[in-house]
C-alpha positions as CSV (number, residue, x, y, z in Angstrom):
1,M,-177.6,202.9,108.3
2,A,-174.1,202.0,109.3
3,T,-173.4,201.7,113.0
4,A,-170.3,203.2,114.7
5,T,-167.4,201.8,116.5
6,I,-165.4,203.9,119.0
7,P,-162.2,202.8,120.6
8,P,-162.4,201.9,124.3
9,I,-161.8,204.8,126.7
10,E,-158.3,203.9,127.6
11,G,-157.4,204.0,123.9
12,V,-158.9,207.3,123.2
13,P,-155.9,209.6,123.8
14,A,-153.8,207.5,121.4
15,A,-156.5,207.7,118.8
16,I,-156.8,211.5,119.1
17,L,-153.0,211.8,118.9
18,D,-153.2,209.7,115.7
19,L,-155.9,212.0,114.4
20,V,-153.7,215.0,115.2
21,R,-150.7,213.5,113.5
22,R,-152.6,212.9,110.3
23,L,-154.1,216.4,110.4
24,R,-150.6,218.0,110.8
25,A,-149.2,215.8,108.0
26,G,-151.9,217.1,105.8
27,G,-151.0,220.8,106.5
28,L,-153.5,221.6,109.3
29,P,-151.6,223.5,112.1
30,V,-152.9,221.8,115.3
31,S,-151.3,223.2,118.4
32,T,-150.7,221.3,121.7
33,S,-153.4,223.3,123.4
34,E,-155.9,222.4,120.7
35,T,-155.0,218.8,121.1
36,L,-155.7,219.0,124.9
37,D,-158.9,220.8,124.1
38,A,-159.9,217.9,121.8
39,V,-159.2,215.4,124.6
40,N,-161.3,217.4,127.1
41,A,-164.1,217.8,124.6
42,F,-164.1,214.0,124.0
43,T,-164.7,213.3,127.6
44,T,-167.9,215.5,127.6
45,V,-169.7,213.7,124.9
46,D,-171.4,210.3,124.6
47,I,-168.7,208.2,122.9
48,S,-171.3,205.8,121.6
49,N,-172.7,208.6,119.5
50,R,-170.3,208.9,116.5
51,I,-171.8,212.1,115.3
52,D,-171.3,213.8,118.7
53,V,-167.7,212.6,118.8
54,R,-166.9,214.0,115.3
55,T,-168.6,217.3,116.1
56,A,-166.6,217.7,119.3
57,L,-163.3,216.9,117.7
58,K,-164.0,219.0,114.7
59,A,-164.9,222.0,116.8
60,T,-161.6,221.9,118.7
61,L,-159.2,220.9,115.9
62,V,-160.5,222.6,112.7
63,K,-160.4,226.4,112.4
64,D,-160.5,226.8,108.6
65,T,-163.2,225.4,106.3
66,S,-160.5,224.6,103.7
67,H,-159.3,221.8,106.1
68,E,-162.7,220.2,106.6
69,V,-162.2,217.5,104.0
70,L,-158.8,216.5,105.5
71,F,-160.5,216.2,108.9
72,E,-163.4,214.2,107.6
73,R,-161.1,211.7,105.9
74,S,-158.7,211.4,108.8
75,F,-161.6,211.0,111.2
76,E,-163.0,208.2,109.1
77,T,-159.7,206.4,109.3
78,V,-159.1,206.8,113.0
79,F,-162.7,206.2,114.0
80,P,-164.0,203.9,111.2
81,R,-167.6,202.7,110.8
82,V,-168.4,199.1,111.3
83,Q,-168.5,197.4,107.8
84,R,-172.0,197.0,106.5
85,E,-173.2,193.5,106.0
86,R,-174.5,192.8,102.5
87,R,-178.3,192.6,102.4
88,S,-179.4,189.1,102.1
89,D,-182.8,190.1,100.7
90,A,-181.1,191.8,97.8
91,T,-179.2,188.6,96.8
92,A,-182.3,186.5,97.5
93,T,-184.7,188.5,95.3
94,G,-182.4,189.0,92.4
95,N,-182.2,192.1,90.2
96,S,-185.7,193.4,91.1
97,G,-184.7,193.5,94.8
98,Q,-181.5,195.3,94.0
99,E,-183.4,197.8,92.0
100,R,-185.7,198.5,94.9
101,G,-182.7,199.0,97.1
102,D,-181.2,201.4,94.6
103,E,-184.4,203.5,94.5
104,Q,-184.5,203.6,98.3
105,L,-180.9,204.6,98.4
106,M,-181.4,207.5,96.1
107,D,-184.5,208.7,97.9
108,D,-182.7,208.6,101.2
109,L,-179.7,210.5,99.7
110,V,-182.0,213.3,98.4
111,R,-183.7,213.5,101.8
112,A,-180.3,213.8,103.5
113,L,-179.2,216.4,101.0
114,R,-182.3,218.5,101.7
115,E,-181.9,218.3,105.4
116,G,-178.2,219.0,105.3
117,D,-177.4,215.9,107.4
118,V,-173.7,215.7,106.7
119,S,-173.1,212.4,108.6
120,Q,-176.0,210.7,106.8
121,I,-174.9,212.0,103.4
122,D,-171.5,210.5,104.0
123,V,-173.0,207.1,105.0
124,L,-175.2,207.1,101.8
125,L,-172.4,208.2,99.5
126,D,-170.2,205.5,101.0
127,E,-172.8,203.0,100.2
128,A,-173.2,204.3,96.7
129,I,-169.4,204.1,96.1
130,E,-169.5,200.5,97.4
131,R,-172.3,199.6,94.9
132,Y,-171.3,201.6,91.8
133,A,-167.8,202.9,91.8
134,G,-165.9,199.7,91.3
135,T,-162.9,200.7,93.4
136,D,-162.4,197.1,94.3
137,K,-162.0,195.9,90.7
138,N,-159.2,198.2,89.4
139,Q,-157.0,201.1,90.4
140,Q,-158.2,203.9,88.1
141,S,-158.1,207.5,89.2
142,A,-160.5,208.8,91.8
143,G,-162.2,210.9,89.1
144,H,-162.7,207.8,87.0
145,H,-164.4,205.9,89.8
146,T,-166.5,208.9,90.8
147,Q,-167.8,209.5,87.3
148,R,-168.6,205.8,87.0
149,A,-170.7,206.0,90.2
150,L,-172.4,209.3,89.2
151,R,-173.5,207.8,85.9
152,K,-175.2,204.9,87.6
153,M,-176.7,207.2,90.2
154,N,-178.1,209.4,87.4
155,V,-177.5,212.9,88.7
156,S,-180.2,214.4,86.5
157,D,-182.7,212.1,88.2
158,L,-181.3,213.2,91.6
159,Y,-181.9,216.8,90.6
160,R,-185.5,216.0,89.7
161,R,-186.1,214.1,93.0
162,Y,-184.6,217.0,94.9
163,L,-187.0,219.5,93.4
164,E,-190.0,217.1,93.8
165,Q,-189.3,216.9,97.5
166,G,-189.5,220.7,97.8
167,E,-192.6,222.7,98.6
168,A,-191.9,225.7,96.4
169,E,-195.1,227.2,94.8
170,S,-194.2,230.6,93.3
171,A,-191.9,231.0,90.3
172,Y,-189.3,232.8,92.5
173,D,-189.2,230.0,95.1
174,K,-188.9,227.4,92.4
175,A,-185.9,229.3,90.9
176,V,-184.3,229.5,94.3
177,D,-184.9,225.8,94.9
178,A,-183.4,224.9,91.5
179,A,-180.3,227.0,92.2
180,E,-180.0,225.3,95.6
181,A,-180.3,221.9,94.0
182,A,-177.6,222.6,91.5
183,A,-175.2,223.8,94.3
184,V,-176.0,220.9,96.6
185,L,-175.4,218.3,93.9
186,E,-172.2,219.9,92.9
187,H,-170.9,219.8,96.5
188,M,-172.1,216.2,96.6
189,K,-170.0,215.3,93.6
190,L,-166.9,216.9,95.2
191,R,-167.5,215.1,98.4
192,M,-167.9,211.8,96.7
193,E,-164.7,212.2,94.8
194,D,-162.9,212.9,98.0
195,L,-164.4,209.8,99.6
196,V,-163.3,207.7,96.6
197,A,-159.8,209.2,96.8
198,G,-159.6,208.2,100.5
199,R,-160.6,204.6,99.6
200,L,-157.9,204.4,96.9
201,R,-155.3,205.4,99.5
202,E,-156.3,202.7,101.9
203,V,-153.8,199.7,102.3
204,E,-155.3,196.8,104.1
205,G,-157.6,199.1,106.1
206,Q,-154.8,201.5,107.1
207,F,-154.5,205.1,105.7
208,S,-151.3,205.6,103.7
209,M,-149.4,208.3,105.5
210,Q,-146.8,208.6,102.8
211,S,-149.4,210.4,100.6
212,L,-149.8,213.1,103.3
213,E,-146.2,213.5,104.4
214,D,-144.8,215.1,101.2
215,P,-146.9,217.0,98.6
216,E,-144.3,216.0,96.0
217,D,-145.2,212.3,96.3
218,R,-148.9,212.5,96.4
219,P,-150.7,210.9,93.4
220,L,-152.1,213.9,91.5
221,L,-155.2,212.1,90.2
222,Q,-156.1,210.7,93.6
223,A,-155.7,213.9,95.6
224,G,-158.6,215.3,97.4
225,P,-159.5,219.0,97.5
226,D,-157.6,219.6,100.7
227,E,-154.5,217.9,99.3
228,L,-154.7,219.9,96.1
229,V,-154.6,223.1,98.1
230,A,-151.4,221.9,99.8
231,M,-149.9,220.8,96.5
232,R,-150.7,224.1,94.9
233,Q,-149.0,225.9,97.8
234,A,-145.9,223.7,97.4
235,M,-145.8,223.9,93.6
236,R,-144.8,227.6,93.1
237,P,-141.6,227.5,95.1
238,L,-140.7,224.2,93.6
239,A,-141.1,225.7,90.1
240,R,-138.9,228.7,91.0
241,R,-136.2,226.5,92.4
242,L,-136.3,224.3,89.3
243,A,-136.0,227.3,87.0
244,T,-133.0,228.6,89.0
245,R,-131.3,225.2,89.0
246,L,-131.8,224.9,85.2
247,G,-130.5,228.4,84.6
248,N,-127.4,227.7,86.6
249,R,-126.8,224.5,84.9
250,K,-127.0,226.2,81.5
251,R,-124.6,228.9,82.6
252,R,-122.1,226.3,83.9
253,G,-122.5,223.9,81.0
254,T,-119.4,223.2,78.9
255,Q,-118.4,221.1,76.0
256,G,-114.8,220.3,77.1
257,L,-111.5,222.0,76.6
258,D,-111.1,224.8,74.0
259,M,-107.5,224.1,72.8
260,R,-107.1,227.2,70.6
261,R,-108.1,229.6,73.3
262,T,-106.1,227.7,75.9
263,I,-102.9,227.9,73.8
264,R,-103.4,231.5,73.1
265,A,-103.9,232.3,76.8
266,S,-100.7,230.3,77.6
267,M,-98.5,232.7,75.6
268,G,-98.5,235.1,78.6
269,T,-97.1,232.4,80.9
270,G,-94.3,231.1,78.6
271,G,-96.5,228.5,76.9
272,V,-97.5,226.8,80.1
273,P,-101.3,226.4,80.2
274,V,-101.8,227.6,83.7
275,K,-105.5,228.3,83.2
276,P,-107.3,226.0,80.7
277,V,-110.1,227.6,78.8
278,L,-113.3,225.6,78.5
279,R,-115.5,225.7,75.5
280,R,-118.8,227.2,76.6
281,K,-122.0,225.5,75.8
282,R,-124.2,227.6,73.5
283,P,-127.4,225.8,73.0
284,T,-130.0,227.2,70.6
285,K,-133.3,227.7,72.4
286,P,-136.2,225.8,70.8
287,D,-139.8,226.9,70.7
288,L,-142.1,225.0,73.0
289,I,-145.7,224.1,72.4
290,V,-147.7,222.5,75.3
291,L,-151.1,220.7,74.8
292,C,-152.9,219.7,78.0
293,D,-155.9,217.5,78.4
294,V,-158.4,219.1,80.9
295,S,-161.2,216.6,80.7
296,G,-162.4,214.7,83.8
297,S,-159.9,214.2,86.6
298,T,-157.0,215.2,84.4
299,A,-158.2,218.8,84.7
300,Q,-156.6,218.9,88.2
301,F,-153.3,217.7,86.7
302,A,-153.0,220.2,83.8
303,P,-152.5,223.3,86.0
304,F,-149.4,221.8,87.6
305,T,-147.9,220.9,84.3
306,L,-148.6,224.4,82.8
307,T,-147.2,226.2,85.9
308,L,-144.0,224.2,85.9
309,L,-143.4,224.6,82.2
310,H,-144.2,228.3,82.4
311,A,-141.7,228.7,85.2
312,V,-138.9,227.4,83.0
313,H,-140.0,229.4,79.9
314,Q,-136.7,231.2,79.8
315,E,-135.1,228.0,78.6
316,F,-137.2,228.3,75.4
317,R,-137.3,231.0,72.7
318,R,-141.1,231.1,72.8
319,V,-143.8,229.1,74.7
320,R,-147.3,228.6,73.5
321,S,-149.9,226.7,75.7
322,F,-153.1,225.0,74.7
323,V,-155.8,223.1,76.6
324,F,-158.3,220.6,75.1
325,I,-161.1,218.2,75.6
326,D,-162.8,217.4,72.3
327,G,-162.0,221.0,71.2
328,I,-158.8,222.9,71.7
329,V,-158.1,226.6,72.7
330,E,-154.9,228.6,73.3
331,I,-154.3,229.9,76.8
332,T,-150.9,231.4,76.4
333,E,-152.0,234.8,77.5
334,I,-154.0,233.5,80.5
335,L,-151.0,231.6,81.8
336,S,-148.6,234.5,81.4
337,N,-150.9,236.7,83.5
338,S,-151.4,234.1,86.2
339,P,-149.7,234.7,89.6
340,G,-149.8,231.1,90.7
341,V,-151.2,227.7,89.9
342,L,-154.4,228.0,87.9
343,D,-157.6,226.6,89.2
344,P,-159.0,224.0,86.7
345,R,-162.2,226.1,86.4
346,Q,-160.0,228.9,84.8
347,L,-159.0,226.4,82.1
348,L,-162.5,225.0,81.5
349,G,-164.1,228.4,80.6
350,G,-162.6,228.7,77.1
351,R,-165.0,228.9,74.3
352,G,-164.5,226.0,71.9
353,L,-163.1,223.6,74.5
354,I,-166.1,221.4,74.3
355,V,-167.4,220.6,70.8
356,K,-169.5,217.4,71.2
357,D,-169.9,215.4,74.4
358,G,-167.2,216.8,76.6
359,R,-165.0,213.7,76.7
360,S,-161.4,213.8,75.5
361,D,-160.9,213.1,71.8
362,Y,-157.2,213.1,70.9
363,Q,-157.8,212.3,67.2
364,R,-160.1,215.3,66.7
365,V,-158.0,217.6,68.8
366,L,-154.7,216.9,67.2
367,S,-156.2,217.0,63.8
368,T,-157.7,220.4,64.6
369,F,-154.3,221.6,66.0
370,L,-152.5,220.6,62.9
371,E,-155.0,222.3,60.6
372,T,-155.1,225.5,62.7
373,W,-151.7,225.9,64.2
374,G,-149.6,223.3,62.4
375,D,-147.4,225.9,60.8
376,A,-146.1,226.8,64.3
377,V,-144.5,223.3,64.6
378,T,-141.1,223.3,62.9
379,A,-137.7,221.5,63.2
380,K,-137.0,224.0,66.1
381,T,-140.1,223.1,68.1
382,T,-140.4,220.9,71.2
383,V,-144.0,219.6,71.6
384,I,-145.2,218.3,75.0
385,I,-148.6,216.6,75.3
386,A,-150.1,216.0,78.7
387,G,-153.0,213.6,79.1
388,D,-154.1,210.1,80.2
389,T,-154.3,208.7,76.6
390,R,-157.9,207.5,77.2
391,S,-159.6,207.1,73.8
392,H,-163.2,206.6,75.0
393,R,-163.5,204.1,72.2
394,R,-162.9,206.7,69.6
395,D,-160.5,206.7,66.6
396,S,-156.8,206.5,67.4
397,A,-154.7,209.6,67.2
398,S,-151.6,207.7,65.9
399,P,-151.6,209.2,62.4
400,E,-151.7,212.8,63.9
401,L,-149.0,212.0,66.4
402,A,-146.8,210.6,63.6
403,E,-147.3,213.8,61.7
404,L,-146.4,215.9,64.8
405,S,-143.4,213.8,65.5
406,H,-142.2,214.3,61.9
407,R,-142.6,218.1,62.0
408,A,-141.2,218.7,65.5
409,R,-137.7,218.6,66.9
410,R,-138.9,216.5,69.9
411,L,-142.2,215.1,70.9
412,Y,-142.8,214.2,74.6
413,W,-145.8,212.8,76.4
414,L,-146.6,213.3,80.1
415,N,-149.1,210.7,81.4
416,P,-150.5,211.4,84.9
417,E,-151.7,207.8,85.3
418,Q,-149.6,205.3,87.1
419,R,-147.7,202.9,84.8
420,H,-149.7,199.8,85.8
421,E,-152.9,201.6,84.4
422,W,-151.3,202.1,80.9
423,D,-153.1,200.1,78.2
424,S,-155.9,199.1,80.6
425,L,-159.4,199.5,79.2
426,D,-159.4,202.3,76.6
427,S,-155.8,203.6,77.3
428,C,-153.6,203.9,74.2
429,A,-150.4,204.7,76.2
430,Y,-148.0,202.3,74.6
431,E,-149.4,202.9,71.1
432,Y,-148.9,206.6,71.4
433,A,-145.5,206.1,73.1
434,N,-144.2,204.7,69.8
435,H,-144.4,208.2,68.2
436,C,-142.8,210.1,71.1
437,T,-139.2,210.9,71.8
438,E,-139.9,210.1,75.4
439,F,-143.0,209.0,77.3
440,F,-143.1,209.8,81.0
441,E,-145.2,208.7,83.9
442,V,-145.9,211.8,86.0
443,S,-148.4,210.7,88.6
444,T,-146.7,212.8,91.2
445,I,-145.2,216.3,91.4
446,R,-141.8,214.8,91.9
447,Q,-142.1,212.7,88.7
448,L,-143.4,215.8,86.9
449,I,-140.3,217.8,88.0
450,D,-137.9,215.0,87.0
451,A,-139.6,214.7,83.5
452,V,-139.4,218.5,82.9
453,T,-135.7,218.5,84.0
454,Q,-134.9,215.7,81.4
455,I,-136.8,217.5,78.7
456,V,-135.2,220.9,79.3
């Protein structure tokens, strides 16, 4: 188990203030009196016991369960664990030794999950991330690294182990145990993704405060659950302001001087053009079709895109929205009835969204779209596709994209991955960009707003 390191007593107030600063930046309203309570609580516990320290600070600073993830991540940064030494026996004994270590790690994790030992769960998940997630090898999204780790951990096997460690005998107790196992493992997955997201934001051991200071600049695919809450809260007013700004821009828009009307108006002033008449811009409103990938970590990106585009729907004659994984469904009505940013789970419930293995398949999806809804794409249609372009080693969607580009007025792509990730591994970003009017990086809300502004 990892040991703990706590700053010396004289440095504690500064550390607590640093913790409070991070919590406030993340949206947690910590008052001055609560900060003083945290300092007082700190003096009453054994500072060599990291669990007691965390419990005391959490009790005084956190009043809402929605902020627990933010607290845990901030605490890990201000009061870090001592880095674990690599086990010499694992390297000495080769693969068989490592396999035994993996088995023991999974047994310990299941035991901690059953006992509800939050601190130990975090220690073991952190070790699993270090072994399996590959966060030190490339800068993919938090969801990508989490899924990589979960595949190697074999969640189905963890479920089996969890049930085997139980003592249920009756059918009813077994059913309750099974439901509990499913819920616990689901919570474990979310916690692991948040821990991975925290790792990705570390720069030389220091937490990147820029990601907490402004929700518009936080990487969407690396955001933890607490950050997504703050980003959803910020998104709605941003969308309304964008819609208002675009509407004003359209009303003010002109195409230069209207000479005929200016001369006619000057007749009343002896031929002097006292008040020039400007030619008013009268754009034709196109139809808009939006297709959003909701597989994996991109599921948390899609609601922001759909919300923003729906907010500016008045700039289009008609808007139709679709979500897809390896199947595709229309959600136009769901979106129109939504009061705010949709939860990804609302998008994943559509029948027909998953056809095969639940991994995005752009070729199959676009082919199905053209066969089923292809008549809706005309020379007056703007098509926007939002997704990470990951092919999962399947056939390229270039022929279907070429057909869409040929039929549509404009074809845009919004990619939530950062540019340096494009064309890495199974990404087809630059290949698909060849068929698009414009191909945007939209890894943050600010970039997403800028892209939509250019499109509209």
